GULOVO-198121 format. One record per residue: x, y, z of N, C-alpha, C in turn. Coordinates in steps of 0.02 Angstrom, whole numbers, plus 50000, padded with zeros to 5 digits. Layout:
! residues N
XYZXYZXYZ...
***
This chain:
! residues 326
523125674763787523625679063792524095678463861524585677363871524965676563938524985682863968524965682064027524905687864078525605688964119525715694164112526505695064148526385701564202526525700964266526525705764319527245707564326527325713964321528025717064327527945722464384528405719964444528555724164496529035728964474528925735664496529505741164473529375742764399528875741664373528765742964294528755750164275528665753764320528625761264302529425764364312529835760964334530545762964336530915762864274531535764364270531865765464207531935757764168532215753664197532265746664154531545743164151531255743364206530555740564209530095742964159530115749864142529625752564093529765749864027530505749764013530665747963948530485739763924530485736663983530225728463973529575729463968529175732763997528405732863998528275735763923528625740263904528455741963839528615737063786529205733263793529295727263745528725721463757528565720963817528025715263827527385717463788527185723363797526535726063761526625726163684527205727063664527285727063585527355719563569527555715263607527465708063598526885705063608526395708863628525695705763625525455702463698525905703363751525735700863823525265704263856524865702963899524435707563939524835708064003524965714364020525455716764064525015721864132525255719864190525105723164241525725725964282525765732464290526385735164322526165736164394526595733564444526415734464511527095738664540526935745064556527435749864577527175754764630527575757064675527435762364730527615769064710527795767864646528025775964609528455780364654528885777364695529345781364745529925783564696530085780164641530595782064592530385781064530529885777464510529615777264449529045781864428528765781364373528335786964345527765783864313527125786364329526485783464299526555784564222526805790164190526835790864123527245785764083527675782564123528225777464088527845771964070527345769664095527005763664091526615764564014526875762263963526485762963903526055757263882526055752463927525605746563898525245744463966524765740263960524335737264018524075743064067524045739964127523695744264179524255744564239524165749564285524665751964333524185750464396524525745664442524285745164517524745748764558524565753564588525035756264635524945752764711525515750364728525585746164792526375745564805526455743464868527105743064897527185735664912527805733464897527915725464921527995724264991528045730065034527955729265104527215727065126526855726765083526125725665097525845719165070525925713465103525705707665080524965706665048524505710665085523845710365071523715714365009524065718864985524015722464932524385718764870524835715464889525285710064836524715704964812524455702264864523985696164860523315699264823523165704864836522505707364792522715707664722523375710464699523555711264637523605705164602524055700564632524075693364604523485689664597522995689264646522455684664635522045688464587521975694464583521425696564526521705695864473522375697464457522665697364394522845690364362523055686264403523165678064403523765677964343524265680264348524905680664302525165674664303525345673764233525805667764214526485666564242526805673164235527425675164261527525681964293527945682064344528065687864372528775689764355528805697064342529585699564338529615704864385530215703764422530305707864477530895712864479530695718364462531255724364455531305728364524530775727964559530745733564614531335732164664531605737964666532355737264714532545745164713532925745364779533395750564785534085750264749534395753364710534925751664670535575757164672535585760764723536265765064739536675762264773537235760264742537735757764784538035761664847538165767864841538495772564889537885771964937537315773164922536795773664973536775767365008536795762164984536735756165016537235754565070537875757665056538395757465112538275761265169537895767965161537675772765209537035769465252536605766365215535925763865234535885756965232536295751965249536115744765229535385741965243535185744565307534605741565334533895743765276534025749565243533515751065199533505746765139534175744165123534185740165065534045732165078534115730665141533985722765157533275723365168532985727965192532325728765203531825728365126532145732665092531745732765016531855727264972532565725964961532785721664911532695714664933532725713064994532655704965017532055704465050531895708265108531255706865138530675707565104530665713265069530025713965024529995708264965530605706064949530525699664885530295694264923530455694064987530115686965029529365688065023529035694065037528435694665033528155693664972528405695764918528205693364846528185686164829528805682264858528805676164843528325671964885528245674064939527715670864984526945671264957526785676064923526115677064903526175673664831526665673564798526675669464738526615662164745526975659264798526795652464805526115650064838525895654164878525175653164909524655653764846524815657464800524345659664745524415654964686524935649964692525105646064633525365648664573525785654564591526225656964528526815655264537527155651464498527835648264512528335649764461528235654964419528745656164368528945664764381529585664664395529855672164403530485674464375530615680064349531075682364314531355688164355532025687164382532245691564428532765696164399532705702764435533185707864400533765707864445534345705264425535035704564463535485708364437536095709064459536685713464446537285709564441537705713564397538475710864394538765712864467538345716964507538705717864577538885712764618538365706564612538465701064637539205697864633539575700064585540295697364575540825700764616540775706764638541135711264672541775712964624542315711764653542895712164606543215705064580542935703764525543165697264499543905697064481544135690964489544795689964473544995688264398544455685664357544505684264293544045688364254544285689764193543855694064147543885690464083543365689764040542655691564059542385686764112541825689664156541465686464197540895681864174541005675364185540495670864174540005668564231539475664764223539005664364276539295660364328539755655964317540145652364367540545655364414540735661764399541215665664436540935665064506541465664564563541205665164638540885672064649540295671664693540035677664710540315680464762540435687664760540805690564818540725697464820539995699364826539795706064825540185710664880540295716764865540695720964919540235726864940539585726864932539215732964954538515729164971538155732365016537505730165039536995728464978536935733264925536665732764867536755725164827537365724064809537535717864789537355712864834537425712664897537445706564941536615706064944536165710864938535385710764948535255706764877535515708164819535335704164762535585696464770536175696764796536365688764793535975684764842535725688464909535335684664945534745682164917534375686464871533825684964831534005679364792534465679264759534645673764713534745667464750535075667864810534995661464848534305657964860533895663864886533205661964905532855658864849532955660864785532685658264735532885651564717533565649764723533825642764710533585638464762533515641364832533215635864880532495634564867532125639164840531435639264815531335634064762531765634164713531765629264660531935621964687532275621164735532355614164766531865612664803531485616964842530935616064882530315614664841530195616964786529515615464760529715614064684529555607664660529755604964600529475609364535528975613564552528605617564492528815624664489529215627164540529485634064548530045634464511530075638964454530655640564414530725648364399531385649464395531635657064396532135657664353532095663164320532725666464275533015671164308533715672164327533925677464358534485681064305534325687464285534655690564238535155695764270535765694664271536265699464296536535704664247536275709964262536415715864222537065719364219537475721264175537985724364177537755731564174538165737164136537985743664152537355744864095536845747464116536225747864076536165755664058536055755663985536105763763978535705764863912535555770263891535165772063828534475773563842534005774563796533305774963796533005773663738532215773863754531875771663696532015776163631532125772263571532335776063513531815780863497531145780463508530665785463496530495790063544530995788863597530865795663641530375796163688529985789663704529415789563752529645788363809530175785863833530345783663901531085783363902531445784363970532185785563971532265784864040532885786764060533205787964129532865794064154532435793564202532145799364237532275799964306532745796564338532925797264411533435801264424533245807864456533775812964456534315810764497534405807264539534915805564576535385800164555535345798564486535735794064452536535794364458536825789264475537515789364474537875785364416537475784364365537715780964305538175785964258538795784164242539245788864209538905791964148538585788764109538245790464049537715797664063537345794864110536805800064122537175806364158537585805164203537895811064235538345815464172538625812064125538965815464073538535819864038537835817064018537525820563981537125826464017536985825564088536775830564128537295836264143537885834564139538435839564142538515842964072538315840564016538375842663958537675848463952537165846963985536625850863989536695856664037537315856264077537365860364136537005859964193536715854764203536495853164277537035851864334537565848864302538045848164346538705853264326539035855364373539645859864352540275855864315540305849964342540915846064314540645838264320540995834464280540965827064277541605824664316541555820564357542205818564398542285811064362542885811264354543225804164341543545800964397543435796164433543605792964484544265787664471544785789864481545355785064461545565784964391546235787064388546585786964316547245782464319547265779064370547925774464375547785767564379547225764964348547035757664351547445753964296547535747664302547895743964246547495742164186547295748464156546915747464089547315751464041547215751663974547525755063925547525762563932547025767063956547065773563973546975775164044547125771064092547145770964166546385771464200545815771964158545195772564186544875766364185544355765564235543955759364237543655757764163543555751164157543095749164093542515744964112541975746864072541325742964099540935740964032540535736564040540205733363981539515736763984539465740963934538735744563924538225740963889537705740763905537075737163859536575742163851536265742263789535685746463783535005744063818534685748263839534105746163882533535741463838533565743563778533065739563728533335733563719534045731763713534315725563705534225720563773534185724563833534115721063893533365718663896532925722963868532245722163882532075715663827532395715163772532365709363731532595703163759533105704163803533415697863850532875695363889532365699863921531825697363965531265694263925531105696763858530645693263818531025685363808531485684863790531715679063780531725674163838531835676863904531765673163959531115671663974530605675263962529895674363971529725667463927529825667563863529745662463809530145655663847530685656463868531085652163897530675646563948530475651064003530005648464050529435645864036529015650063984528365646863958528405640163925528985639563892529085633363851529425627763896529445629063971529755624364014530375624064024530825628764010531475628664040531545628564117532145625664122532355625164188532625631064229532625631864297532835637864330533625639064303533805644764297534495647364269534645654464285535315656064274535455663564278535895664364219535905670564199536195674164131536515679764155537095680364125537425687564106537055691064060536885697964066536675702464014537175708164001537555707563946537975711663933538285710563855538765714263830538905713363761539625709963753539895709063808540585704763802541195707963786541045715363798541665720163778541525725763822542085729963838541885735663875542275742463848542065747463875542295754763851542585757363925543105761863914543445765563976543005771163987543145774264046542825781264069542955785464012543715786164005543755791063961543465790963881543425784763863542985783363799542275786063801542035784163857541295787063856541275794063861541705797563901541675804263905541785807363840542325804963804542395807363731541835806763686541585799763698540915798563649540335803563669540365804963727539755809563757539865816563721540445819163725540645824863703540555825563623540555819563589540505819363514539815819363498539395816063534538735815063521538395821763543538535824863594538205831463616538475837563581539025837663557539445843063525539705847863584539615845863646539815850563699540445848263731540935852863742541505850363773541455852763846540995848563885540975849963956541555848964001541535851964055542015851564108542095844464142542695841364135542845835964167543395837064223543365832964283543915833464339544065826664351544785825864345544915818964367545175819164444544895814164481544995813664552545205806864563545335804764629545575798864662544995792864640545225786764660544855780664645544285780764699543725778364681543205776164731543385769064761543225768564824543285761964858542845756164821543155750864805542765744964771542555745464702542835750264664542755750264596543295745364565542985739564533543545734564490543725737964429544425736264408544675740864353544335738764291544125731964283543795730664221543175725964250542515727164217541985722464231541585721764162541735715464131541405714464066541125706964067540595706564043540145700664042540425694563992540475689364006540445682963956539675682863941539465683763887538675682463868538615676863817539045672163819538925665963770538365663163792538305661963859537765657263879537085659963866536945666763878536355668463856536215669363781536625669963745536725669163677536515662263642536755657763683536725649063665536125647063692535765648563747535215645963778534595649463765534665655163759534085659363751533945661363691534525660963638534505663263575534455670863568534785674163611534765681663615535315684563583535035689363532535505692463483535425699863483535975703163529535815710463536535845714263471535515719063466535465724263398535735731363413535955733563470536145740663469536855740463509537225736263500537925735663520538365740963488538315746563515538645753163472538595759063529539125760363560539265765663612538855772563586539055774363529538835780563502538065780863506537775775563474537095774663472536715774863547537065771463605536775771163665536795777663677537305781863679537285788463701536875793563674536835791463605536355796263566535555796163584535315789363597534725788563621534645792363692535025791563742535055793563796535085802563799535415804763752535525811563740534805814063719534645811763673534005813963637533385813563696533375808463740532985808363799533115814163854533755815063870533905819663916533645827563895533715829263831533495835163803532675835663805532375829663786531635829963796531375831163870531765828863913531615830663989531555837364007531835841463963531875849263977531215852663942530865848863908530395851263872529635850363905
***
């Protein structure tokens, strides 16, 4: 049985990947400090509570568990916060990743799957975005992820047997169809989550930032991917590395997008609630359109998404939001 160590496996995306790994028969160890994750979200394997700032603790977890592959999700992810507190993001997302990588190398663990982001592209000139698009992140969050990608590339040159897959996520949404886990981060800035929390009455109104973009309805367009499809992409990445695949980078999206207004209208349809929406000015740094070219991951990893349906994505998220109140 292959062993997978998952940092940040108690968080939103990490927990769905742990679930997928467990269901596929992998032996899983989640390494998480539970600062934003939840113990109840770890459905398979064991949970090791530890922080990536502590190399001795990482070393103990890795040397005891002896993973074949490490999946690295643990990171701070709030763009706005990263602008206000850049050092917090560079310390956690970059320096702590160095700690993990140093312990992996000294322990002889040489396969890594990295949780990256479309934020590394910044405001791309051409849509859809492919993996060869120049990296030009516009905030410390995106820069911290780009820096890690560069470190991984350098490591793969320095060590012939070190291999990695970097998965650049677009807009991840939805929840486990059985309602066991979902987005539980109360400070979420994700459009779908905030729309549903507004429908529940947690927020007085949902703000739409910018209605004068060069898009069909004037609002930003984003590529939304269901979290279970994203988890499945990680399973394909694991098999790729186990079978001897070379280091590579893949976009994770559906290859088309929905506007903010389309998401809002679909959320109202799914919930049956005509919640309050307020249109306001643009946020600095929001690209008008951000859509993935996903042809590479489909071709090289044989990934075939199953849940490319905005209504389904929002429905699973809504069922989870309602469950949070029970």
